[in-house]
RODO-2510 file (C-alpha; in nm, 4 decimals, decimal comma):
residues 292
     n   res          X          Y          Z
     1     m     6,8900     7,5834     3,9314
     2     r     7,0744     7,8921     4,0530
     3     y     7,2719     7,9050     4,3760
     4     r     7,4893     8,1419     4,5699
     5     v     7,7725     7,9532     4,7366
     6     r     7,9880     8,0845     5,0189
     7     h     8,2740     7,8903     5,1767
     8     v     8,4571     8,0512     5,4701
     9     t     8,7666     7,8895     5,6216
    10     t     8,9336     8,0315     5,9321
    11     y     9,2590     7,9092     6,0843
    12     h     9,3316     8,0016     6,4476
    13     y     9,6996     7,9589     6,5313
    14     g     9,8397     7,9026     6,8792
    15     e    10,1547     8,0968     6,7887
    16     p    10,2140     8,3678     6,5284
    17     v    10,2717     8,2522     6,1707
    18     l    10,5661     8,4467     6,0286
    19     l    10,5300     8,3382     5,6650
    20     s    10,2833     8,1208     5,4774
    21     h    10,2294     7,9931     5,1230
    22     h     9,8896     7,8580     5,0140
    23     a     9,7055     7,7078     4,7180
    24     a     9,3258     7,7232     4,6925
    25     h     9,0758     7,5272     4,4831
    26     l     8,7747     7,7436     4,5675
    27     v     8,6694     7,8892     4,2315
    28     p     8,4589     7,6461     4,0233
    29     r     8,5726     7,5191     3,6865
    30     a     8,3652     7,5496     3,3726
    31     c     8,2114     7,2158     3,2826
    32     p     7,9079     7,0761     3,0999
    33     g     7,5802     7,1572     3,2734
    34     q     7,7244     7,4332     3,4880
    35     s     7,8259     7,7987     3,4584
    36     h     7,9292     8,0486     3,7243
    37     s     7,9748     8,4223     3,7759
    38     d     8,0636     8,6799     4,0427
    39     a     8,3433     8,4702     4,1908
    40     q     8,5214     8,6409     4,4807
    41     l     8,8083     8,5269     4,7007
    42     d     8,8752     8,7520     5,0015
    43     i     9,1820     8,6776     5,2141
    44     l     9,2738     8,8266     5,5533
    45     p     9,5391     8,9261     5,6299
    46     p     9,5907     9,0511     5,2734
    47     p     9,8566     8,8481     5,0909
    48     a    10,1774     9,0131     4,9711
    49     v    10,1722     8,7879     4,6655
    50     r     9,8567     8,6657     4,4912
    51     d     9,8573     8,4711     4,1641
    52     e     9,5172     8,4053     4,0064
    53     g     9,3979     8,2908     3,6668
    54     k     9,6125     7,9781     3,6728
    55     r     9,5041     7,6222     3,5966
    56     d     9,6433     7,3127     3,7604
    57     y     9,7424     6,9959     3,5743
    58     f     9,3782     6,8845     3,5513
    59     g     9,2495     7,2205     3,4261
    60     n     9,1022     7,3374     3,7578
    61     p     9,1260     7,7064     3,8517
    62     i     9,3821     7,7500     4,1294
    63     t     9,4893     8,0523     4,3319
    64     f     9,8328     8,0824     4,4928
    65     f     9,9014     8,3383     4,7651
    66     t    10,1727     8,4270     5,0159
    67     i    10,1297     8,6121     5,3443
    68     q    10,4471     8,7767     5,4728
    69     d    10,3075     8,9585     5,7775
    70     a    10,2953     8,7829     6,1144
    71     h     9,9434     8,6659     6,1895
    72     s     9,7538     8,4503     6,4396
    73     r     9,4443     8,4038     6,2254
    74     l     9,3859     8,3429     5,8544
    75     t     9,0434     8,3799     5,6922
    76     v     8,9699     8,2764     5,3338
    77     d     8,6199     8,3743     5,2185
    78     a     8,5160     8,2360     4,8777
    79     s     8,1818     8,3017     4,7089
    80     f     8,0253     8,2689     4,3650
    81     t     7,6953     8,2338     4,1832
    82     v     7,6395     7,9155     3,9857
    83     e     7,3720     7,7885     3,7513
    84     t     7,3252     7,4155     3,6957
    85     s     7,1140     7,2228     3,4481
    86     p     6,9804     6,8652     3,4487
    87     p     7,2330     6,5994     3,3468
    88     p     7,1938     6,4271     3,0099
    89     a     6,9916     6,1084     2,9872
    90     l     7,1618     5,8053     3,1343
    91     p     7,3676     5,6451     2,8571
    92     q     7,2905     5,2939     2,7426
    93     l     7,5911     5,2600     2,5117
    94     d     7,4361     4,9542     2,3502
    95     r     7,4852     4,7862     2,6894
    96     t     7,8613     4,7878     2,6397
    97     p     8,0219     4,5338     2,8782
    98     w     8,2525     4,6768     3,1404
    99     d     8,5250     4,4226     3,0617
   100     k     8,5272     4,5289     2,6964
   101     v     8,5810     4,8885     2,8098
   102     a     8,8585     4,7819     3,0501
   103     a     9,0344     4,5937     2,7696
   104     e     9,0126     4,8939     2,5366
   105     l     9,1497     5,1232     2,8049
   106     a     9,4384     4,8852     2,8724
   107     q     9,5187     4,8653     2,5008
   108     g     9,4771     5,2390     2,4455
   109     t     9,2096     5,1877     2,1813
   110     a     8,9089     5,3336     2,3658
   111     q     8,7523     5,6486     2,2225
   112     r     8,9024     5,9634     2,3771
   113     v     9,1321     5,7397     2,5811
   114     e     9,3699     6,0304     2,6480
   115     a     9,1048     6,1846     2,8771
   116     a     9,1095     5,8745     3,0956
   117     l     9,4762     5,7813     3,1275
   118     d     9,5499     5,9869     3,4405
   119     f     9,2617     5,8176     3,6214
   120     l     9,3398     5,4516     3,5566
   121     y     9,6215     5,4082     3,8044
   122     p     9,6831     5,4271     4,1810
   123     s     9,7126     5,7702     4,3398
   124     y     9,8285     5,9014     4,6749
   125     q     9,5009     5,8502     4,8617
   126     v     9,3629     5,5727     4,6401
   127     p     9,6201     5,2923     4,6293
   128     m     9,5459     4,9618     4,4615
   129     l     9,4031     4,7381     4,7350
   130     a     9,3118     4,3720     4,7152
   131     e     9,0034     4,4438     4,9239
   132     a     8,8847     4,6955     4,6645
   133     r     8,8787     4,4376     4,3870
   134     e     8,7252     4,1811     4,6206
   135     y     8,4480     4,4274     4,7064
   136     a     8,3907     4,5284     4,3434
   137     e     8,3798     4,1853     4,1794
   138     p     8,0199     4,0926     4,2740
   139     s     7,8973     4,3958     4,0762
   140     f     8,1315     4,3413     3,7829
   141     r     8,0387     4,0012     3,6540
   142     p     8,1875     3,9203     3,3115
   143     g     7,9889     4,0739     3,0266
   144     r     7,7747     4,2979     3,2488
   145     p     7,7006     4,6469     3,1070
   146     l     7,9333     4,9087     3,2544
   147     v     7,6611     5,1560     3,3519
   148     e     7,4584     4,8850     3,5251
   149     a     7,7616     4,7599     3,7177
   150     a     7,8702     5,1098     3,8233
   151     l     7,5218     5,1920     3,9530
   152     e     7,5043     4,8727     4,1557
   153     l     7,8475     4,9455     4,3028
   154     m     7,7219     5,2903     4,4070
   155     n     7,4121     5,1339     4,5676
   156     r     7,6201     4,8820     4,7623
   157     i     7,8700     5,1368     4,8943
   158     h     7,5841     5,3564     5,0117
   159     a     7,4256     5,0606     5,1909
   160     d     7,7462     4,9226     5,3432
   161     l     7,9169     5,2410     5,4666
   162     a     7,7837     5,4419     5,7582
   163     f     7,8178     5,8188     5,7305
   164     d     8,0177     5,9147     6,0391
   165     p     8,2052     6,2491     6,0558
   166     e     8,3975     6,1316     6,3615
   167     a     8,5308     5,8106     6,2068
   168     t     8,7936     5,9497     5,9681
   169     s     9,0091     6,2500     5,8837
   170     v     9,1580     6,3643     5,5530
   171     g     9,4609     6,1459     5,6248
   172     t     9,2814     5,8207     5,7130
   173     p     9,4167     5,5354     5,4954
   174     l     9,1656     5,3880     5,2525
   175     a     9,2364     5,0378     5,3852
   176     q     9,0987     5,1526     5,7216
   177     v     8,7789     5,2757     5,5532
   178     f     8,7295     4,9348     5,3908
   179     a     8,7858     4,7689     5,7298
   180     q     8,5625     4,9868     5,9478
   181     r     8,2994     5,0725     5,6833
   182     r     8,2521     5,4256     5,8202
   183     g     8,3457     5,7700     5,6961
   184     v     8,2424     6,0870     5,5139
   185     c     8,1765     6,1739     5,1503
   186     q     8,5488     6,1804     5,0740
   187     d     8,5741     5,8191     5,1907
   188     f     8,2665     5,7083     4,9966
   189     a     8,4156     5,8616     4,6805
   190     h     8,7622     5,7137     4,7376
   191     m     8,6120     5,3698     4,7941
   192     a     8,4152     5,3877     4,4692
   193     i     8,7213     5,5061     4,2766
   194     a     8,9390     5,2293     4,4197
   195     c     8,6830     4,9661     4,3203
   196     l     8,6457     5,1003     3,9664
   197     r     9,0219     5,1268     3,9102
   198     s     9,0739     4,7789     4,0486
   199     m     8,8592     4,6516     3,7599
   200     g     9,0697     4,8361     3,5014
   201     l     8,8310     5,1302     3,4654
   202     a     8,9087     5,5026     3,4787
   203     a     8,7609     5,6919     3,7722
   204     r     8,8207     6,0411     3,9056
   205     y     8,7435     6,2343     4,2245
   206     v     8,5107     6,5356     4,2031
   207     s     8,4996     6,8028     4,4722
   208     g     8,2262     7,0598     4,5140
   209     y     7,9035     7,1221     4,7007
   210     i     7,5513     6,9880     4,7230
   211     r     7,2332     7,1645     4,8207
   212     t     7,1032     7,0424     5,1542
   213     l     6,7582     7,1014     5,2984
   214     p     6,6785     7,1557     5,6685
   215     p     6,4568     6,9103     5,8556
   216     p     6,0829     6,9713     5,8103
   217     g     5,9691     7,2708     6,0100
   218     k     6,3232     7,3899     6,0820
   219     e     6,5084     7,6914     5,9444
   220     k     6,8302     7,6372     5,7577
   221     l     7,1259     7,7372     5,9745
   222     a     7,3907     7,9687     5,8309
   223     g     7,7166     7,7872     5,7629
   224     a     7,5564     7,4462     5,8138
   225     d     7,6273     7,3115     5,4652
   226     a     7,9551     7,1388     5,3804
   227     s     8,1906     7,0592     5,0996
   228     h     8,0952     6,7476     4,9092
   229     a     8,2664     6,4874     4,6931
   230     w     8,1669     6,2143     4,4527
   231     a     8,3187     5,9924     4,1819
   232     s     8,3078     5,9809     3,8023
   233     v     8,3590     5,6756     3,5831
   234     f     8,4743     5,7117     3,2219
   235     l     8,2430     5,5856     2,9488
   236     p     8,4250     5,5807     2,6119
   237     g     8,2289     5,7601     2,3423
   238     w     8,0055     5,9347     2,5971
   239     g     8,2111     6,0992     2,8691
   240     w     8,2082     6,0842     3,2478
   241     l     7,9216     5,9497     3,4558
   242     d     7,9040     6,1162     3,7997
   243     v     7,7951     5,8839     4,0808
   244     d     7,7386     5,9988     4,4388
   245     p     7,7580     5,6947     4,6696
   246     t     7,7132     5,9090     4,9809
   247     n     7,3587     5,9884     4,8679
   248     d     7,3020     5,6877     4,6385
   249     t     7,2270     5,9039     4,3369
   250     l     7,3693     6,0293     4,0113
   251     a     7,5023     6,3841     4,0371
   252     g     7,2374     6,6298     3,9212
   253     e     7,1239     6,9900     3,9479
   254     d     7,1895     6,9954     4,3223
   255     h     7,5582     6,9076     4,2695
   256     i     7,8017     7,1948     4,2128
   257     t     8,1410     7,1011     4,0706
   258     v     8,4526     7,2915     4,1777
   259     a     8,7416     7,0669     4,0694
   260     w     8,8404     6,7130     3,9797
   261     g     9,1548     6,5055     4,0097
   262     r     9,2799     6,1602     4,1008
   263     d     9,1764     6,1929     4,4663
   264     y     9,1191     6,4490     4,7416
   265     d     9,4888     6,5310     4,7592
   266     d     9,4773     6,6819     4,4085
   267     v     9,1865     6,9174     4,4780
   268     s     9,1764     6,9999     4,8499
   269     p     9,0017     7,3373     4,8950
   270     l     9,2913     7,4970     5,0804
   271     r     9,6403     7,3772     5,1582
   272     g     9,9650     7,5414     5,2484
   273     v    10,2979     7,5570     5,4268
   274     v    10,3467     7,7851     5,7258
   275     l    10,6467     7,9047     5,9260
   276     g    10,5404     7,9026     6,2905
   277     g    10,1806     7,8694     6,4028
   278     g    10,2145     7,5910     6,6573
   279     h     9,8898     7,4123     6,7326
   280     h     9,5995     7,5350     6,5216
   281     q     9,2239     7,5003     6,4920
   282     i     9,0139     7,5231     6,1767
   283     q     8,6592     7,6507     6,1397
   284     v     8,4720     7,5949     5,8124
   285     g     8,1322     7,7338     5,7220
   286     v     7,9554     7,6616     5,3927
   287     d     7,6281     7,8012     5,2618
   288     v     7,4544     7,6850     4,9429
   289     a     7,1535     7,9139     4,8954
   290     e     6,9044     7,8668     4,6137
   291     l     6,8337     8,1844     4,4166
   292     v     6,4927     8,2559     4,2691
***
């Protein structure tokens, strides 16, 4: 599948911003099953300093920029063309038990264990919670194959959490998500990651986009798509299995990867520090258009 992705973020400030520093994760990384071209990042007002071509700790492309002119509005317009391919066949791994994998990860003997170490432990937005292990345990019975357990966990989270854009914000504690069972894709992903890590497994947060289709008989509205997020669980000897609990599916050709890290905090699309600004409002418009 080929797509053209556009992600426009506009900040409206109540008072002039005199100086601002920003970091953007808006250019997709190269990864298996995906390639991209024609990436553009337009910023208004034009930054005095712009540093591109860098990689963050996790290997994601990152752009740093500084605006030194006073401004009341900031617009960051990112676009690129991406081509995705079907994921590989679901691994069976000889029905390897999840607890065997957890033991190997703990001992450092799992294949390619170095790829998983950063994703075994608590992170800023995914702390270790007793309720996460309590929720996960019914899926992770002793000796159960890891892939089978991870898929059931994904199914359960999808069934138990209501998608509600008004229920949470980027700063909502994960414990609150477990309590209220409502949230957005970020919360679904964080919940899955917390459950997997609570069982001694490595799990990472993936940010990106997903193709959405309009209701039957309706035209697709410009800017009506959104950023998306899902989780990946590490399978020694195979790699990372991407699970999307928001949609109860494995990530496939409709999923477009931008970055991955321990949680949302590592890969937020745009973050920064400003001098001034006062109260501000944010507008975000995303388009994922299939190309023929």
